[in-house]
N, CA, C and O atoms as a Tinker XYZ file with bonds, in Angstrom:
   536  protein
     1  N      7.601000   10.631000  -16.424000    73     2
     2  CA     7.603000   10.829000  -15.017000    64     1     3
     3  C      8.491000   11.755000  -14.594000    63     2     4     5
     4  O      9.665000   11.449000  -14.805000    81     3
     5  N      8.330000   12.623000  -14.151000    73     3     6
     6  CA     9.537000   13.819000  -13.688000    64     5     7
     7  C     11.005000   13.425000  -13.347000    63     6     8     9
     8  O     11.349000   12.265000  -13.119000    81     7
     9  N     11.768000   14.414000  -13.336000    73     7    10
    10  CA    12.863000   14.270000  -13.148000    64     9    11
    11  C     13.378000   14.467000  -12.199000    63    10    12    13
    12  O     13.762000   15.636000  -12.224000    81    11
    13  N     13.749000   13.802000  -10.935000    73    11    14
    14  CA    14.265000   13.815000   -9.702000    64    13    15
    15  C     15.192000   14.931000   -9.519000    63    14    16    17
    16  O     14.992000   15.977000   -8.902000    81    15
    17  N     16.260000   14.543000  -10.164000    73    15    18
    18  CA    17.835000   15.069000  -10.085000    64    17    19
    19  C     18.932000   14.378000  -11.443000    63    18    20    21
    20  O     18.781000   13.215000  -11.819000    81    19
    21  N     19.722000   15.063000  -11.891000    73    19    22
    22  CA    20.788000   14.938000  -12.820000    64    21    23
    23  C     21.826000   14.909000  -12.063000    63    22    24    25
    24  O     21.698000   15.516000  -11.000000    81    23
    25  N     23.279000   14.167000  -12.347000    73    23    26
    26  CA    24.009000   14.036000  -11.230000    64    25    27
    27  C     25.178000   13.582000  -12.224000    63    26    28    29
    28  O     25.049000   12.679000  -13.049000    81    27
    29  N     26.634000   14.531000  -11.977000    73    27    30
    30  CA    27.416000   14.208000  -12.688000    64    29    31
    31  C     28.945000   13.787000  -12.219000    63    30    32    33
    32  O     29.031000   13.971000  -11.005000    81    31
    33  N     30.109000   13.311000  -12.745000    73    31    34
    34  CA    31.124000   12.899000  -11.777000    64    33    35
    35  C     32.173000   12.419000  -12.901000    63    34    36    37
    36  O     32.110000   11.484000  -13.699000    81    35
    37  N     33.171000   13.408000  -12.673000    73    35    38
    38  CA    34.170000   13.082000  -13.907000    64    37    39
    39  C     35.719000   12.988000  -12.844000    63    38    40    41
    40  O     36.159000   13.607000  -11.875000    81    39
    41  N     36.080000   12.040000  -13.552000    73    39    42
    42  CA    37.117000   11.240000  -12.131000    64    41    43
    43  C     38.962000   11.073000  -13.097000    63    42    44    45
    44  O     39.081000   10.844000  -14.301000    81    43
    45  N     40.228000   11.293000  -12.014000    73    43    46
    46  CA    41.465000   11.657000  -13.227000    64    45    47
    47  C     41.723000   10.358000  -12.460000    63    46    48    49
    48  O     41.667000   10.310000  -11.231000    81    47
    49  N     42.077000    9.056000  -13.425000    73    47    50
    50  CA    42.439000    7.964000  -13.065000    64    49    51
    51  C     43.898000    7.821000  -12.499000    63    50    52    53
    52  O     44.188000    6.986000  -11.642000    81    51
    53  N     44.943000    8.858000  -13.145000    73    51    54
    54  CA    45.824000    8.654000  -12.035000    64    53    55
    55  C     45.208000    9.131000  -10.442000    63    54    56    57
    56  O     45.412000    8.366000   -9.499000    81    55
    57  N     44.594000   10.192000  -10.263000    73    55    58
    58  CA    44.685000   10.251000   -8.645000    64    57    59
    59  C     44.486000    9.026000   -7.533000    63    58    60    61
    60  O     44.988000    8.738000   -6.446000    81    59
    61  N     43.320000    8.386000   -8.547000    73    59    62
    62  CA    42.748000    7.326000   -7.771000    64    61    63
    63  C     43.843000    5.921000   -8.220000    63    62    64    65
    64  O     43.627000    4.870000   -7.617000    81    63
    65  N     44.538000    5.936000   -8.855000    73    63    66
    66  CA    45.589000    4.923000   -8.681000    64    65    67
    67  C     46.736000    5.284000   -7.710000    63    66    68    69
    68  O     47.396000    4.489000   -7.042000    81    67
    69  N     46.844000    6.548000   -7.751000    73    67    70
    70  CA    47.667000    7.115000   -6.618000    64    69    71
    71  C     47.192000    6.487000   -5.339000    63    70    72    73
    72  O     48.005000    5.738000   -4.798000    81    71
    73  N     45.881000    6.671000   -4.683000    73    71    74
    74  CA    44.902000    6.117000   -3.776000    64    73    75
    75  C     45.185000    4.822000   -3.691000    63    74    76    77
    76  O     45.936000    4.385000   -2.820000    81    75
    77  N     44.699000    4.191000   -4.452000    73    75    78
    78  CA    45.122000    2.557000   -4.424000    64    77    79
    79  C     46.242000    2.089000   -4.253000    63    78    80    81
    80  O     46.399000    0.911000   -3.934000    81    79
    81  N     47.424000    3.087000   -4.468000    73    79    82
    82  CA    48.800000    1.956000   -4.294000    64    81    83
    83  C     48.951000    2.544000   -2.662000    63    82    84    85
    84  O     49.560000    1.776000   -1.917000    81    83
    85  N     48.590000    3.478000   -2.214000    73    83    86
    86  CA    48.679000    4.123000   -0.625000    64    85    87
    87  C     47.700000    2.841000    0.261000    63    86    88    89
    88  O     48.043000    1.992000    1.085000    81    87
    89  N     46.513000    3.143000   -0.287000    73    87    90
    90  CA    45.522000    2.141000    0.494000    64    89    91
    91  C     45.293000    1.112000    0.181000    63    90    92    93
    92  O     44.490000    0.642000    0.986000    81    91
    93  N     45.578000    0.323000   -0.683000    73    91    94
    94  CA    45.378000   -0.594000   -1.407000    64    93    95
    95  C     43.986000   -0.931000   -2.037000    63    94    96    97
    96  O     43.040000   -0.334000   -1.523000    81    95
    97  N     43.656000   -1.932000   -3.239000    73    95    98
    98  CA    42.627000   -1.906000   -3.688000    64    97    99
    99  C     41.381000   -2.443000   -3.176000    63    98   100   101
   100  O     40.254000   -1.978000   -3.344000    81    99
   101  N     41.827000   -3.804000   -2.326000    73    99   102
   102  CA    40.640000   -4.328000   -1.800000    64   101   103
   103  C     40.263000   -3.843000   -0.253000    63   102   104   105
   104  O     39.429000   -4.573000    0.284000    81   103
   105  N     40.763000   -2.678000    0.585000    73   103   106
   106  CA    40.064000   -2.330000    1.388000    64   105   107
   107  C     39.233000   -0.441000    0.619000    63   106   108   109
   108  O     38.467000    0.282000    1.255000    81   107
   109  N     39.573000   -0.267000   -0.315000    73   107   110
   110  CA    38.710000    1.021000   -1.285000    64   109   111
   111  C     37.345000   -0.193000   -1.701000    63   110   112   113
   112  O     36.188000    0.141000   -1.444000    81   111
   113  N     37.626000   -1.542000   -2.331000    73   111   114
   114  CA    36.694000   -2.128000   -2.981000    64   113   115
   115  C     35.698000   -2.347000   -2.121000    63   114   116   117
   116  O     34.510000   -2.277000   -2.437000    81   115
   117  N     36.263000   -2.717000   -0.610000    73   115   118
   118  CA    35.111000   -3.016000    0.208000    64   117   119
   119  C     34.544000   -1.641000    1.331000    63   118   120   121
   120  O     33.938000   -1.868000    2.378000    81   119
   121  N     34.834000   -0.486000    0.922000    73   119   122
   122  CA    34.436000    0.478000    1.315000    64   121   123
   123  C     33.233000    0.940000    0.006000    63   122   124   125
   124  O     32.288000    1.699000    0.219000    81   123
   125  N     33.448000    0.476000   -0.957000    73   123   126
   126  CA    32.531000    1.548000   -1.943000    64   125   127
   127  C     31.588000    0.717000   -2.722000    63   126   128   129
   128  O     30.653000    1.340000   -3.226000    81   127
   129  N     31.654000   -1.096000   -3.014000    73   127   130
   130  CA    30.904000   -1.756000   -3.450000    64   129   131
   131  C     29.871000   -2.647000   -2.515000    63   130   132   133
   132  O     30.066000   -2.910000   -1.328000    81   131
   133  N     28.945000   -2.979000   -3.156000    73   131   134
   134  CA    27.900000   -3.640000   -2.951000    64   133   135
   135  C     28.596000   -4.909000   -2.925000    63   134   136   137
   136  O     29.698000   -5.122000   -3.429000    81   135
   137  N     27.716000   -5.910000   -2.165000    73   135   138
   138  CA    27.934000   -7.645000   -2.403000    64   137   139
   139  C     28.183000   -7.758000   -3.674000    63   138   140   141
   140  O     29.223000   -8.260000   -4.099000    81   139
   141  N     27.212000   -7.282000   -4.439000    73   139   142
   142  CA    27.439000   -8.002000   -6.202000    64   141   143
   143  C     28.792000   -7.229000   -6.722000    63   142   144   145
   144  O     29.546000   -7.973000   -7.350000    81   143
   145  N     29.113000   -6.245000   -6.616000    73   143   146
   146  CA    29.822000   -5.755000   -7.246000    64   145   147
   147  C     30.726000   -6.357000   -6.692000    63   146   148   149
   148  O     31.216000   -7.159000   -7.487000    81   147
   149  N     31.513000   -6.401000   -5.104000    73   147   150
   150  CA    32.131000   -6.953000   -4.704000    64   149   151
   151  C     32.757000   -8.237000   -5.058000    63   150   152   153
   152  O     33.966000   -8.470000   -5.054000    81   151
   153  N     31.758000   -9.085000   -5.380000    73   151   154
   154  CA    31.944000  -10.568000   -6.295000    64   153   155
   155  C     32.634000  -10.314000   -7.186000    63   154   156   157
   156  O     33.780000  -10.745000   -7.313000    81   155
   157  N     31.931000   -9.406000   -8.131000    73   155   158
   158  CA    32.956000   -9.221000   -9.544000    64   157   159
   159  C     33.864000   -8.546000   -9.456000    63   158   160   161
   160  O     34.378000   -8.433000  -10.569000    81   159
   161  N     34.598000   -7.776000   -8.410000    73   159   162
   162  CA    35.804000   -6.926000   -8.499000    64   161   163
   163  C     36.856000   -8.551000   -8.162000    63   162   164   165
   164  O     37.864000   -8.915000   -8.766000    81   163
   165  N     36.244000   -9.137000   -7.169000    73   163   166
   166  CA    36.991000  -10.715000   -6.861000    64   165   167
   167  C     37.515000  -10.948000   -7.896000    63   166   168   169
   168  O     38.679000  -10.709000   -8.217000    81   167
   169  N     36.188000  -11.732000   -8.867000    73   167   170
   170  CA    36.546000  -12.483000   -9.986000    64   169   171
   171  C     37.628000  -11.377000  -10.943000    63   170   172   173
   172  O     38.538000  -11.934000  -11.557000    81   171
   173  N     37.551000  -10.359000  -11.013000    73   171   174
   174  CA    38.467000   -9.814000  -11.943000    64   173   175
   175  C     40.035000   -9.594000  -11.032000    63   174   176   177
   176  O     41.088000   -9.301000  -11.598000    81   175
   177  N     39.913000   -9.779000   -9.727000    73   175   178
   178  CA    41.462000  -10.080000   -9.258000    64   177   179
   179  C     41.712000  -11.031000   -9.725000    63   178   180   181
   180  O     42.604000  -11.028000  -10.574000    81   179
   181  N     41.041000  -12.265000   -9.383000    73   179   182
   182  CA    41.397000  -13.548000   -9.479000    64   181   183
   183  C     41.690000  -13.641000  -11.138000    63   182   184   185
   184  O     42.737000  -14.240000  -11.383000    81   183
   185  N     40.998000  -13.185000  -12.253000    73   183   186
   186  CA    41.257000  -13.529000  -13.231000    64   185   187
   187  C     42.548000  -12.595000  -13.867000    63   186   188   189
   188  O     43.255000  -12.993000  -14.793000    81   187
   189  N     42.692000  -11.419000  -13.260000    73   187   190
   190  CA    43.762000  -10.594000  -13.449000    64   189   191
   191  C     45.031000  -10.493000  -12.486000    63   190   192   193
   192  O     46.083000  -10.474000  -13.124000    81   191
   193  N     45.172000  -10.429000  -11.200000    73   191   194
   194  CA    46.110000  -10.216000  -10.339000    64   193   195
   195  C     46.087000   -8.829000  -10.272000    63   194   196   197
   196  O     45.322000   -8.177000  -10.982000    81   195
   197  N     47.082000   -8.171000   -9.252000    73   195   198
   198  CA    47.645000   -7.066000   -8.931000    64   197   199
   199  C     48.319000   -6.447000  -10.287000    63   198   200   201
   200  O     48.458000   -5.243000  -10.507000    81   199
   201  N     48.750000   -7.629000  -11.241000    73   199   202
   202  CA    49.885000   -7.334000  -12.276000    64   201   203
   203  C     48.865000   -6.429000  -12.892000    63   202   204   205
   204  O     49.567000   -5.602000  -13.474000    81   203
   205  N     47.347000   -6.037000  -13.148000    73   203   206
   206  CA    46.825000   -5.483000  -13.973000    64   205   207
   207  C     46.429000   -4.420000  -13.421000    63   206   208   209
   208  O     45.240000   -4.142000  -13.576000    81   207
   209  N     47.331000   -3.451000  -12.571000    73   207   210
   210  CA    46.595000   -2.548000  -12.039000    64   209   211
   211  C     45.638000   -1.357000  -12.548000    63   210   212   213
   212  O     44.741000   -0.936000  -11.818000    81   211
   213  N     45.822000   -0.940000  -13.573000    73   211   214
   214  CA    45.128000   -0.002000  -14.372000    64   213   215
   215  C     43.707000   -0.513000  -14.893000    63   214   216   217
   216  O     42.959000    0.305000  -15.430000    81   215
   217  N     43.324000   -1.818000  -14.750000    73   215   218
   218  CA    41.840000   -2.299000  -15.282000    64   217   219
   219  C     40.992000   -2.214000  -13.640000    63   218   220   221
   220  O     39.953000   -1.696000  -13.230000    81   219
   221  N     41.928000   -2.907000  -13.134000    73   219   222
   222  CA    41.488000   -3.046000  -11.352000    64   221   223
   223  C     41.088000   -1.135000  -11.054000    63   222   224   225
   224  O     40.080000   -0.816000  -10.424000    81   223
   225  N     42.037000   -0.110000  -11.613000    73   223   226
   226  CA    41.807000    1.286000  -11.140000    64   225   227
   227  C     40.571000    1.297000  -12.002000    63   226   228   229
   228  O     39.567000    1.752000  -11.456000    81   227
   229  N     40.434000    0.804000  -13.473000    73   227   230
   230  CA    39.255000    1.841000  -13.953000    64   229   231
   231  C     38.295000    0.895000  -13.468000    63   230   232   233
   232  O     37.273000    1.580000  -13.412000    81   231
   233  N     38.013000   -0.182000  -13.108000    73   231   234
   234  CA    37.187000   -0.696000  -12.609000    64   233   235
   235  C     36.143000   -0.376000  -11.167000    63   234   236   237
   236  O     34.955000   -0.603000  -10.941000    81   235
   237  N     37.389000    0.337000  -10.269000    73   235   238
   238  CA    36.915000    0.833000   -9.344000    64   237   239
   239  C     36.399000    2.176000   -9.537000    63   238   240   241
   240  O     35.420000    2.613000   -8.932000    81   239
   241  N     37.074000    2.816000  -10.385000    73   239   242
   242  CA    36.956000    4.455000  -10.895000    64   241   243
   243  C     35.339000    4.186000  -11.482000    63   242   244   245
   244  O     34.392000    4.775000  -10.961000    81   243
   245  N     35.187000    3.390000  -12.431000    73   243   246
   246  CA    33.929000    3.732000  -12.787000    64   245   247
   247  C     32.722000    3.950000  -12.157000    63   246   248   249
   248  O     31.854000    4.799000  -12.366000    81   247
   249  N     32.830000    2.686000  -11.022000    73   247   250
   250  CA    31.880000    2.756000   -9.723000    64   249   251
   251  C     31.722000    3.727000   -8.901000    63   250   252   253
   252  O     30.589000    4.162000   -8.694000    81   251
   253  N     32.836000    4.260000   -8.265000    73   251   254
   254  CA    33.215000    5.470000   -8.221000    64   253   255
   255  C     32.620000    6.577000   -8.639000    63   254   256   257
   256  O     32.130000    7.221000   -7.712000    81   255
   257  N     32.490000    7.007000   -9.625000    73   255   258
   258  CA    32.224000    8.106000  -10.627000    64   257   259
   259  C     30.627000    8.019000  -10.742000    63   258   260   261
   260  O     29.817000    8.943000  -10.669000    81   259
   261  N     30.386000    6.565000  -10.954000    73   259   262
   262  CA    28.409000    6.467000  -11.052000    64   261   263
   263  C     27.902000    6.467000   -9.753000    63   262   264   265
   264  O     26.743000    6.846000   -9.590000    81   263
   265  N     28.757000    6.009000   -8.537000    73   263   266
   266  CA    27.940000    6.392000   -7.585000    64   265   267
   267  C     28.062000    7.543000   -6.929000    63   266   268   269
   268  O     27.473000    7.610000   -5.850000    81   267
   269  N     28.874000    8.777000   -7.410000    73   267   270
   270  CA    29.065000    9.832000   -7.351000    64   269   271
   271  C     28.030000   11.173000   -7.806000    63   270   272   273
   272  O     27.609000   12.221000   -7.318000    81   271
   273  N     27.947000   10.477000   -8.920000    73   271   274
   274  CA    26.751000   10.940000   -9.772000    64   273   275
   275  C     25.384000   10.879000   -9.455000    63   274   276   277
   276  O     24.507000   11.689000   -9.756000    81   275
   277  N     25.260000    9.446000   -8.580000    73   275   278
   278  CA    24.043000    9.151000   -8.265000    64   277   279
   279  C     24.000000    9.820000   -6.741000    63   278   280   281
   280  O     23.094000   10.003000   -5.929000    81   279
   281  N     24.745000    9.964000   -6.748000    73   279   282
   282  CA    24.398000   11.030000   -4.905000    64   281   283
   283  C     23.973000   11.873000   -5.187000    63   282   284   285
   284  O     22.929000   12.242000   -4.648000    81   283
   285  N     24.782000   12.844000   -6.514000    73   283   286
   286  CA    24.137000   14.027000   -6.532000    64   285   287
   287  C     22.609000   14.373000   -7.610000    63   286   288   289
   288  O     21.813000   15.298000   -7.766000    81   287
   289  N     22.874000   12.829000   -8.229000    73   287   290
   290  CA    21.153000   12.906000   -9.101000    64   289   291
   291  C     20.312000   12.774000   -7.861000    63   290   292   293
   292  O     19.299000   13.470000   -7.813000    81   291
   293  N     20.558000   12.071000   -6.969000    73   291   294
   294  CA    19.289000   11.725000   -5.986000    64   293   295
   295  C     19.030000   12.607000   -4.778000    63   294   296   297
   296  O     18.213000   12.263000   -3.923000    81   295
   297  N     19.758000   13.813000   -4.691000    73   295   298
   298  CA    19.705000   14.506000   -3.773000    64   297   299
   299  C     18.161000   15.605000   -3.383000    63   298   300   301
   300  O     17.654000   16.432000   -4.141000    81   299
   301  N     17.777000   15.283000   -2.156000    73   299   302
   302  CA    18.265000   15.246000   -0.960000    64   301   303
   303  C     18.118000   13.665000    0.075000    63   302   304   305
   304  O     18.248000   13.367000    1.262000    81   303
   305  N     17.790000   12.998000   -1.155000    73   303   306
   306  CA    17.631000   11.518000   -0.419000    64   305   307
   307  C     19.823000   11.446000   -0.605000    63   306   308   309
   308  O     20.424000   12.010000   -1.520000    81   307
   309  N     20.570000   10.548000    0.624000    73   307   310
   310  CA    21.650000   10.074000    0.614000    64   309   311
   311  C     21.697000    9.206000    0.461000    63   310   312   313
   312  O     20.627000    8.870000    0.968000    81   311
   313  N     22.328000    7.905000   -0.062000    73   311   314
   314  CA    22.269000    7.076000   -0.302000    64   313   315
   315  C     23.796000    6.692000    0.503000    63   314   316   317
   316  O     24.563000    7.519000    0.996000    81   315
   317  N     23.930000    5.561000    0.478000    73   315   318
   318  CA    25.263000    4.864000    1.105000    64   317   319
   319  C     26.110000    4.877000   -0.079000    63   318   320   321
   320  O     25.639000    5.356000   -1.111000    81   319
   321  N     27.414000    4.372000   -0.070000    73   319   322
   322  CA    27.945000    3.624000   -1.234000    64   321   323
   323  C     27.302000    2.234000   -1.796000    63   322   324   325
   324  O     27.017000    1.858000   -2.933000    81   323
   325  N     27.205000    1.671000   -0.589000    73   323   326
   326  CA    26.733000    0.169000   -1.381000    64   325   327
   327  C     25.340000   -0.125000   -1.394000    63   326   328   329
   328  O     24.905000   -1.272000   -1.490000    81   327
   329  N     24.674000    0.840000   -1.303000    73   327   330
   330  CA    23.060000    1.136000   -1.951000    64   329   331
   331  C     22.711000    1.296000   -3.091000    63   330   332   333
   332  O     21.696000    0.741000   -3.513000    81   331
   333  N     23.559000    2.185000   -3.945000    73   331   334
   334  CA    23.590000    1.936000   -5.335000    64   333   335
   335  C     24.762000    0.877000   -5.859000    63   334   336   337
   336  O     25.977000    0.839000   -5.664000    81   335
   337  N     24.007000    0.180000   -6.481000    73   335   338
   338  CA    24.414000   -1.171000   -7.454000    64   337   339
   339  C     24.827000   -0.826000   -9.258000    63   338   340   341
   340  O     23.903000   -1.025000  -10.048000    81   339
   341  N     25.740000   -0.490000   -9.648000    73   339   342
   342  CA    26.043000   -0.621000  -10.913000    64   341   343
   343  C     26.007000   -2.169000  -11.671000    63   342   344   345
   344  O     26.246000   -3.174000  -11.001000    81   343
   345  N     25.714000   -2.245000  -12.993000    73   343   346
   346  CA    25.839000   -3.335000  -13.784000    64   345   347
   347  C     26.449000   -2.861000  -15.150000    63   346   348   349
   348  O     25.765000   -2.196000  -15.928000    81   347
   349  N     27.717000   -3.204000  -15.425000    73   347   350
   350  CA    28.018000   -2.525000  -16.664000    64   349   351
   351  C     27.197000   -3.069000  -18.050000    63   350   352   353
   352  O     26.251000   -3.851000  -17.957000    81   351
   353  N     27.751000   -2.485000  -19.494000    73   351   354
   354  CA    27.060000   -3.036000  -20.284000    64   353   355
   355  C     27.528000   -4.544000  -20.590000    63   354   356   357
   356  O     28.585000   -5.003000  -20.158000    81   355
   357  N     26.486000   -5.363000  -21.501000    73   355   358
   358  CA    27.012000   -6.984000  -21.302000    64   357   359
   359  C     27.371000   -6.768000  -22.833000    63   358   360   361
   360  O     26.885000   -5.868000  -23.518000    81   359
   361  N     28.097000   -7.514000  -23.190000    73   359   362
   362  CA    28.815000   -7.710000  -24.861000    64   361   363
   363  C     27.881000   -8.871000  -24.849000    63   362   364   365
   364  O     27.304000   -8.959000  -25.932000    81   363
   365  N     27.476000   -9.944000  -23.852000    73   363   366
   366  CA    27.182000  -11.090000  -24.483000    64   365   367
   367  C     25.788000  -10.889000  -24.652000    63   366   368   369
   368  O     25.289000  -11.442000  -25.632000    81   367
   369  N     24.909000  -10.093000  -23.775000    73   367   370
   370  CA    23.440000  -10.078000  -24.388000    64   369   371
   371  C     23.154000   -8.818000  -24.677000    63   370   372   373
   372  O     21.992000   -8.440000  -24.524000    81   371
   373  N     24.024000   -8.034000  -25.089000    73   371   374
   374  CA    24.071000   -6.335000  -25.488000    64   373   375
   375  C     23.182000   -5.383000  -24.453000    63   374   376   377
   376  O     22.620000   -4.392000  -24.919000    81   375
   377  N     23.069000   -5.696000  -23.071000    73   375   378
   378  CA    22.062000   -5.283000  -21.851000    64   377   379
   379  C     22.525000   -3.882000  -21.932000    63   378   380   381
   380  O     23.670000   -3.836000  -22.383000    81   379
   381  N     22.118000   -2.931000  -21.700000    73   379   382
   382  CA    23.124000   -1.548000  -21.573000    64   381   383
   383  C     23.305000   -1.027000  -20.141000    63   382   384   385
   384  O     22.160000   -1.095000  -19.695000    81   383
   385  N     24.328000   -0.399000  -18.871000    73   383   386
   386  CA    24.325000   -0.416000  -18.161000    64   385   387
   387  C     23.021000    0.078000  -17.520000    63   386   388   389
   388  O     22.093000    0.732000  -17.997000    81   387
   389  N     23.273000   -0.543000  -16.031000    73   387   390
   390  CA    21.806000   -0.420000  -15.129000    64   389   391
   391  C     22.471000    0.058000  -13.845000    63   390   392   393
   392  O     23.570000   -0.268000  -13.394000    81   391
   393  N     21.473000    0.987000  -13.305000    73   391   394
   394  CA    21.756000    1.474000  -11.919000    64   393   395
   395  C     20.621000    1.480000  -11.384000    63   394   396   397
   396  O     19.623000    1.983000  -11.900000    81   395
   397  N     20.678000    0.712000   -9.886000    73   395   398
   398  CA    19.893000    0.716000   -9.096000    64   397   399
   399  C     20.079000    1.182000   -7.569000    63   398   400   401
   400  O     20.994000    0.861000   -6.810000    81   399
   401  N     19.047000    1.970000   -7.328000    73   399   402
   402  CA    19.106000    1.933000   -5.736000    64   401   403
   403  C     17.979000    1.203000   -4.959000    63   402   404   405
   404  O     16.755000    1.329000   -4.989000    81   403
   405  N     18.910000    0.301000   -4.170000    73   403   406
   406  CA    18.619000   -0.519000   -3.035000    64   405   407
   407  C     18.795000   -0.211000   -1.343000    63   406   408   409
   408  O     19.739000   -0.512000   -0.613000    81   407
   409  N     17.379000    0.581000   -0.979000    73   407   410
   410  CA    18.404000    1.033000    0.259000    64   409   411
   411  C     18.414000    0.269000    1.125000    63   410   412   413
   412  O     17.384000   -0.405000    1.103000    81   411
   413  N     19.241000   -0.053000    2.114000    73   411   414
   414  CA    19.279000   -1.000000    2.903000    64   413   415
   415  C     17.925000   -1.140000    4.037000    63   414   416   417
   416  O     17.360000   -2.181000    4.372000    81   415
   417  N     17.705000   -0.093000    4.371000    73   415   418
   418  CA    16.435000   -0.034000    5.356000    64   417   419
   419  C     15.281000   -0.670000    4.585000    63   418   420   421
   420  O     14.436000   -1.182000    5.318000    81   419
   421  N     15.114000   -0.732000    3.630000    73   419   422
   422  CA    13.975000   -1.170000    2.815000    64   421   423
   423  C     13.031000   -0.244000    2.846000    63   422   424   425
   424  O     11.909000   -0.654000    2.547000    81   423
   425  N     13.145000    1.012000    3.146000    73   423   426
   426  CA    12.370000    1.693000    2.967000    64   425   427
   427  C     12.025000    2.519000    1.510000    63   426   428   429
   428  O     12.882000    2.654000    0.637000    81   427
   429  N     10.582000    3.071000    1.383000    73   427   430
   430  CA     9.883000    3.486000    0.599000    64   429   431
   431  C     10.643000    4.989000   -0.491000    63   430   432   433
   432  O     10.846000    6.102000   -0.006000    81   431
   433  N     10.877000    4.702000   -1.640000    73   431   434
   434  CA    11.431000    5.882000   -1.836000    64   433   435
   435  C     10.864000    6.623000   -2.989000    63   434   436   437
   436  O     10.173000    5.868000   -3.673000    81   435
   437  N     10.918000    7.989000   -3.504000    73   435   438
   438  CA    10.215000    8.627000   -4.701000    64   437   439
   439  C     11.191000    8.148000   -6.168000    63   438   440   441
   440  O     10.925000    8.424000   -7.338000    81   439
   441  N     12.060000    7.565000   -5.779000    73   439   442
   442  CA    13.592000    6.974000   -6.880000    64   441   443
   443  C     12.565000    5.690000   -7.833000    63   442   444   445
   444  O     12.545000    4.527000   -7.428000    81   443
   445  N     11.786000    6.110000   -9.076000    73   443   446
   446  CA    11.440000    5.297000   -9.757000    64   445   447
   447  C     12.438000    4.356000  -10.688000    63   446   448   449
   448  O     12.141000    3.175000  -10.866000    81   447
   449  N     13.436000    4.832000  -11.177000    73   447   450
   450  CA    14.350000    4.451000  -12.243000    64   449   451
   451  C     15.397000    5.821000  -12.333000    63   450   452   453
   452  O     15.237000    7.034000  -12.466000    81   451
   453  N     16.748000    4.734000  -12.156000    73   451   454
   454  CA    18.043000    5.692000  -12.450000    64   453   455
   455  C     18.231000    5.405000  -14.182000    63   454   456   457
   456  O     18.042000    4.327000  -14.747000    81   455
   457  N     18.732000    6.935000  -14.931000    73   455   458
   458  CA    19.844000    5.894000  -16.396000    64   457   459
   459  C     20.824000    6.408000  -15.626000    63   458   460   461
   460  O     20.908000    7.139000  -14.639000    81   459
   461  N     21.849000    5.570000  -16.665000    73   459   462
   462  CA    23.131000    5.857000  -16.033000    64   461   463
   463  C     24.547000    5.560000  -17.241000    63   462   464   465
   464  O     25.056000    4.451000  -17.404000    81   463
   465  N     24.842000    6.429000  -17.744000    73   463   466
   466  CA    25.970000    6.824000  -18.805000    64   465   467
   467  C     27.520000    6.941000  -18.511000    63   466   468   469
   468  O     28.168000    7.930000  -18.167000    81   467
   469  N     27.874000    5.798000  -18.720000    73   467   470
   470  CA    29.689000    6.117000  -18.343000    64   469   471
   471  C     30.817000    6.302000  -19.429000    63   470   472   473
   472  O     31.056000    5.470000  -20.303000    81   471
   473  N     31.451000    7.446000  -19.270000    73   471   474
   474  CA    32.338000    7.188000  -20.864000    64   473   475
   475  C     33.715000    7.550000  -20.130000    63   474   476   477
   476  O     33.902000    8.400000  -19.260000    81   475
   477  N     34.847000    6.451000  -20.866000    73   475   478
   478  CA    36.050000    6.959000  -20.390000    64   477   479
   479  C     37.253000    7.026000  -21.546000    63   478   480   481
   480  O     37.356000    6.435000  -22.621000    81   479
   481  N     38.011000    7.868000  -20.962000    73   479   482
   482  CA    38.984000    8.082000  -22.021000    64   481   483
   483  C     40.233000    8.281000  -22.119000    63   482   484   485
   484  O     40.604000    9.294000  -22.713000    81   483
   485  N     40.869000    7.681000  -21.754000    73   483   486
   486  CA    42.833000    8.065000  -21.471000    64   485   487
   487  C     42.450000    8.077000  -20.040000    63   486   488   489
   488  O     41.646000    7.237000  -19.637000    81   487
   489  N     43.070000    9.156000  -19.058000    73   487   490
   490  CA    43.277000    9.198000  -18.144000    64   489   491
   491  C     41.630000    9.655000  -17.052000    63   490   492   493
   492  O     41.616000    9.915000  -15.849000    81   491
   493  N     40.589000    9.614000  -17.890000    73   491   494
   494  CA    39.402000   10.074000  -17.161000    64   493   495
   495  C     38.477000    9.362000  -17.892000    63   494   496   497
   496  O     38.407000    8.956000  -19.052000    81   495
   497  N     37.505000    9.299000  -16.504000    73   495   498
   498  CA    36.053000    8.863000  -16.334000    64   497   499
   499  C     35.254000    9.820000  -16.053000    63   498   500   501
   500  O     35.325000   10.683000  -15.178000    81   499
   501  N     34.282000    9.566000  -17.056000    73   499   502
   502  CA    32.902000   10.400000  -16.842000    64   501   503
   503  C     31.853000    9.521000  -16.473000    63   502   504   505
   504  O     31.848000    8.311000  -16.699000    81   503
   505  N     30.445000   10.545000  -15.563000    73   503   506
   506  CA    29.581000    9.595000  -15.435000    64   505   507
   507  C     28.662000   10.458000  -15.551000    63   506   508   509
   508  O     28.924000   11.626000  -15.838000    81   507
   509  N     27.490000   10.042000  -15.355000    73   507   510
   510  CA    26.145000   11.056000  -15.671000    64   509   511
   511  C     24.643000    9.700000  -14.747000    63   510   512   513
   512  O     24.390000    8.514000  -14.959000    81   511
   513  N     24.198000   10.468000  -14.023000    73   511   514
   514  CA    22.911000    9.691000  -13.618000    64   513   515
   515  C     21.748000   10.923000  -14.114000    63   514   516   517
   516  O     21.847000   12.148000  -14.190000    81   515
   517  N     20.899000   10.204000  -14.330000    73   515   518
   518  CA    19.519000   10.864000  -14.354000    64   517   519
   519  C     18.305000    9.912000  -13.375000    63   518   520   521
   520  O     18.128000    8.694000  -13.400000    81   519
   521  N     17.672000   10.836000  -12.644000    73   519   522
   522  CA    17.029000   10.063000  -11.438000    64   521   523
   523  C     15.216000   10.306000  -12.246000    63   522   524   525
   524  O     14.983000   11.161000  -13.101000    81   523
   525  N     14.353000    9.491000  -11.781000    73   523   526
   526  CA    12.703000    9.848000  -12.100000    64   525   527
   527  C     12.639000    9.331000  -11.210000    63   526   528   529
   528  O     13.292000    8.377000  -10.789000    81   527
   529  N     11.542000   10.092000  -10.638000    73   527   530
   530  CA    10.370000    9.906000   -9.533000    64   529   531
   531  C      9.299000    9.351000   -9.482000    63   530   532   533
   532  O      8.895000    9.204000  -10.635000    81   531
   533  N      8.696000    9.007000   -8.856000    73   531   534
   534  CA     7.716000    8.484000   -9.208000    64   533   535
   535  C      6.476000    9.469000   -8.990000    63   534   536
   536  O      5.340000    9.109000   -9.299000    81   535
């Protein structure tokens, strides 16, 4: 299958933490997360509370970087934040991270598969997305 596009993004975590302290993590989460991702975010908040702001920021930062990279890989298609759904690595099943583009309109797209890779080290989160076309 031909490659439709490649997108990358890097996020400086302290910048996001500053934004979250001003705007609040709930409002930010509601703006960028799909309903499935939002449920995971809410479970994380219930388990760890606001006390663990770095863990919450990392959760949101990974999704922000992945969605930014996906937006670049999918161009000229312009997905909304909530149409790109990220599922992280699962230690229980050893399933690698997945990324799905699910247009709200249900329209057919030339996107067959999205490949995603995320890395974080200290204050930085890096995401790469490769979009394959049909």
